N, C-alpha and C positions, 0 to 999 in steps of 0.2 A: 579306196584304198589300193592301189595295185600291188602286184603280189610282190615286187620290188621294195617297195614300201613298206609293205607289211615283215617282210624279213629283216628290215632295217629296224623297224621298231620290235619286234620278237627277239633280236640278240640285244638289243639294249635293255629290254626287260629282265630276261632272264636271269641277270644277276640278282636280281630283285625277289624272283618269283621262288627262289627255293626256301623250305622249312616251311612252319607254321605261322598263322598270323597273330601267335600271341600275343606279339608286339605290333601294334597297329602302325609302328613308323615303316615295316616291310612293304604293307600294302601302299602308304602314302606314298612312298619313295616310287615304288612301282606306276602308280597314276600319274605323279610327277613328270616321269620319265615319256608319258604317254600324250602329255597335254599339248604339246605342239600339234599334233596331228588331230586331235580331238576338236582342240581351237579351230583350226583349220574347215575342219568339217562343220563345226557350229555355222560359221561365218559363211559356209556354201548354203547352207539349208537354210538359213535365215536371209539370205539375199533370191533365194529361187520359193517362195511359198508358193503353195498350190491349193486351192478351194476344196473344200469337202466334194468328193467323188472324183475331182479333177487329180489325184495325186500321182499321175502317171509318173513322172520323171523322179519324185521324191521315192515313192517305192522301188524305182528302179537302183538308184542310188543304195538305200537299205538294204534290198537284196545282195548287192555285191560286194558292199561292206563284209554282210557276213558271210557269204561266201568264202570270200578272202582270209575268212579268219577259219575256216574248215567245217561251216554248218553246214547240213543238208537243207537247203532253200527251197519252198515252194511260193512260187508269187503269184499277183492276180488272183488271191483267195478273198472270198467275199467283197468282191471288189477289188478295189488294187491293195489288200492287204498282204502281208508277208509275215509266212511262219517257217521258223528256220530251226531246227533241230538238231544237237551236239548230244551225240551218246556217248556216258562214259562210265560203262561199266552198269552192274546191277544196283538198284536204288531208287528212290524215288522220282517221280518227275516235278521238275520246278519251273513254270511259266512267268516270265518276265513282260511285260507290255509296257510299249509305248503307242501314242498317238502321235498323226502324220501332218492332219489337214492345219492350212491357214484360215485366214479372218476375212471379210470385205473391210479392211480398213487401211487408210493412207495413213502411211508410218510418220509420225511427224516427233520421233525422238531428237533428230539434228545429228543423231552418230553417222560417222563416213560410211559407214557398213549399213545403212538404213535400206528397207527393204524399196525399192523403185517399181515394182511389180505391178503392173496392171492386166486384168482380164476379162472376159465375157462370164457375168452370173449367170444361172440359170434362168431369169428375167431377160438374157440379153443385153444386161445394161452393161456399161464397160465401170470397172469400180478397182480401188487400190486391192493388192493382197499384203498382209503382213502376217507374222507370228506374233500375233498379240494376245497368247495366251501359253506359252512358250512350249509348244510340242518341238521346237529345234532344241532346245534345251531335253526334252524329253529324249527323243531320237539321239541325238551326241551321248546321252549319259546312258544308253542302250547299248550302244557300238562299245561305249570303254568298259560298260561291266561286261559284254562279249566277250571282249578281247582279255581282260582280267581274267574271268572265269579259264578261257584255253590255258593262257600261261601258267594259271595255277591247278590245273584239272587235277593234280597228286593231292590235292585239299580235299577234295569231295568226288563221289560215286553217285552215278543216275543219269536221269536226261533232262537236257537244259532247255527249255522250249522259249525261243525268243518270238514274239507275237510285236510287227508293227503294222498297227491299225489305223484304218481308215477312216473318214467320217465322224470323226465324235464328236464336232460342234454341232451339226444336225442329227444328232444321236440315233444316226444308222450303222456305224461302223462294227461295232461288236454283235450288234443284232444279225448282222448280214453274214460275219465270220461264223457267229456258232450255228446258225441257219444252214447254213453249205456243210456243217458238219466238223467244226474247230476238232471238238472234244472225240467225235468218233473214228474220224481220218489219222488223227496222229497219237494222242494220247491224253487222257483222264488227267489233268493234274494234280498232284496233292497238297499244292499250296499255287496262288498266282499274287504275285508282287507287281506294285507298280510307285510311282511316285506323279507328283504334281506341283509344276514350281509355285511359289507363294508370294503376294505380292506384298505382304506385311509381315514377314520373316528375314533379317537380314541374311546374305549370302554366309555361308559356313555353319551353318546352324541348321537344324529338323524340327518340322514341328510332327508330333505322333500323336495317334488317336486312336482310340479303341471305342467299337461299337458304330452307331450311326453318325457319317462322315460328311457324306453329300446327301440331297435330299431326292426324293420323289419330285420327278416334272411332268407337267402334263400341259399343254396348249389346249385352249378351249374356244369354241366360237359362239356366238349367242347371234341369231337372225332373231330381232326385234319386230314384230310386225304391227302394224296398224293400219287406219282407215285414212288416207290422205285427202289433202284438198288445200284450201286458199287461207292464207295465213290471216286474212282478216275475219272469218268465219270459223274459232278453233272448236266452237260450241258443234260443230256438223261434222266434225274428225273424233277419231281416237287419235291421238299425237302419240307415235313411236319416239319422240325425243324425249317427252316428258316420261314415259315408260322406261326408257333406257336410263333416264337419271334416277328416277325410283329404284330402280333395279342395281346400278350401279353402288347407291347406299345400302340399300338391303344387302347385297352381297358381302359386307364387311362383316355383317353380324354372323356368318358362321366364325371364321376366326373367333373373333367375340364373344358369340352367346351359344356356339352351335357346338364345336369342336371342346374338350376338356381345355382348359388353361396349362395342363400337364405336358397338351399335345403340340409339339411345335407346328405352325401350319400359317399358311399365308395364301392370300386371293387378292391376287393384281389384276386389275382392267387397266391393260397396256396401251388399248388402242378405240377408238370410237368413232364410226364414222356412221353418216345419216344425214338424206338433204342434200337440197342441190341449190338452194335460193333463197334468199333472205325471204321471201313471202308463199314460201311453199310449203305446207304441211307434209312430209313424206309418205309412204308405204312400210318403209323398210328402217332400222338404225341396226349395224353389226357391232358387236363388241369382241374383242378378243380378250382373253384371261392368258394369266401362267399362274399355275396352282402347284404347290409345293409344301410338303410334307416330309415326315420321316417313316411313321407307321402306315403298310400298306392299308389297316381299315379305316384311317383317317382320310386317306386318298379317294376312297369310297365313299365316304361320308361326305367330303367335300363335293363330288361329284352328283349325287343325289339329292345334297342342298341346293344347289344351284337349279338343275332339274325342278326342283319343288317351287323355289321362290319364283324363278321367272314365270314358270306357269300361273302361280296364284295370284301375281300380278296382273297377267294379262287378262286371268278371268274376271279378278276386281275392277277392269278397266270397260267390261263388258265385250269381249272379243269372241268370237266363236270359234267352235273347234278346228274350222278351217283355218283359224288365222291365230292358235296359238305357237308361241315360239319355239325355234328350233335350236337346239343343243347338241352341238358338234363337238365331240372330243378325238382329237386328231391321235391313235392308239399309233398311227406311224412314227410319231415324233416322241411318244411317252418311253420314260426310261425309269428304274425304280432307285429307289436310294441304294447309296452304297454303304454297307455295311460290315465294317471290319472285323472278321472273327479274333474274338477278344484274346483266345490264347496266342494265336499266331503273332497277333500286333503287340502282346507283350514280347514275345521273342526278337520280332525284329527290332523293336525299342531297346531292348536292351544289348542286341549286336552292335547298333548304331552309337550307342552309349560307348561302347568299350572300342569302336574303331573312331569316332569323331570326338570322344568327352563326355559327361555328362552333361556338364554345364552349357553344351551346344545343343541339346536335345530338348524341347520343351514341349509340354502338353497343349495340343491343337484345340481350339472347338470347334464343334462340328458347325458346318456352313447350309446355307438354304442354297446354294449354289448345286448344279447337277453336273453328272459325269456318267457316262456309260459303263464305264469302270466294272460297277455294281453287276452287271447282267453277267460277267465270267463266273459270279459265283449263286447266281439265280437259277441254276440249271437242274435237273433230275438228281445230277450228281452233289449237290448242295457242296461244291468246291469250294474249301474257306481263303478267302481274300483278302488283303490290309495294303492302302494306300498309304503313304506318308506325304507329308509336305515338305518340298524342298526348298529352302530361305532363298530368294533371290536378289534382295536390295544390298547393294552396294553399302557397308557397313557404316560409313560415315553419313552419309544420305538417309539411313535410317537413324541414326543417332539423333541427327539434326531434327528430322520431323518428329521425335518424340521431344525432345527438347522445345521448340518452336512451336508444336501444337498443331503443324502442318500435315495436309492430306497426301498420301503417297498416291503415283500413278496405279489404277488399278488395273488386274488382269482384264483384257479386252479394251484398255485405253491404247489410243493413238502414241503415247507416250510413255509405255512400258517400256523398260530398257533395263533387263537383268544383269546385274554383273557377272558374265557368262562366263568367265574362268574360273573365279572361284566358287559357282553355282555348280558347274558341271564335274570340278575336282571334289566337292561334295557328295554330288549324286551318285558317283562311280564308286566312291570310296563305301558309301552308306549302303548301295543295293549289293556290291559285291560282298560285302561283307554278311549282311542278310541271307543273301542266297546261300553261300557257304555255309553258314550255320544252320539253316533250314534243311540243307541235304543233310548235314549231321545231324539234325536233330535237338540242337542245342536250343 
């Protein structure tokens, strides 16, 4: 937003920025006045997505928006991360975070503003790029909230810390920002707030959750070895394909027979590769797994069980120690579960209910998807965090899906198309009201 445009928006909004937010309509009117600019920002971000670790232009746009609002901005932090600080007297520090990266998806929504961007991925393949997880909504809501917080700074005191984070989709962005010293270089927040669009909640509504909200995520490779040979003489080999089949089935006993049924967890074999020809028994098969859980102890139990089971099957087949399977846990891709601090989550829920109405706030269930937002609370400082779900489905489409039993396009779908004006409006109102109340300890 240019300085001229910003001044115009400020002038239009100041009429609504006086007094308290005891009446939700004052904030609602103020956000409504800002919507033309926010809609334009959304469309720009949606039509120019960038993959993880490539968010150079997106980062620059976010930095410029926040600078124009009067924030002290540090860019290229932890990669292409942006940290923006607004000091408004003495008081707590509240951090609000949004993620910036797109996905390697060819958009198929049919919308006139659909992304047609293509780029090279890390393997030098040409791929389409789409904001299929709503990060364009997240960024627009962040800017809208920043705007409202500045315009209504007489309603709160403290330090507002806005973070635009890169590389969420690959689990690296939050790690990089924290490793570079996010809390040490700027300020350790007293609370961290975030939102994420939902493909199962109608726009205009919010899903609140206390406790575990999103899962631990681990990527695991298993290299199962064997003794290859001719497919016509299997008795002279130790077939790793057979061992892999046994392993796939045995791994399913981890969630069903080893972990307590009261502890949610998932072990999914997403990929299996081995062999080169019909009549050749290979020397190795590779399995690729995703593990999901909430409890950190369950995560460790899953990994230990995988190592024990794969080793046991190999030994039972007569393989020597030098041919035992390798289990590789990709720690660089691992992210912890997101645990919403119950006290903070309750405060945020109450604030949002006061702003958009109790009937528009539902209790959302925890999900097995992952989000590196949880890392901001997994530091030595034990910062309380909470993330809420922002409904994004066009209300009539949502109602039809309920009545007809149709499945809606999910996040990461090429056909995911949020009702962006209503979603953004609800996100800005909800986050602004929640942030002001957290500053005021309500």
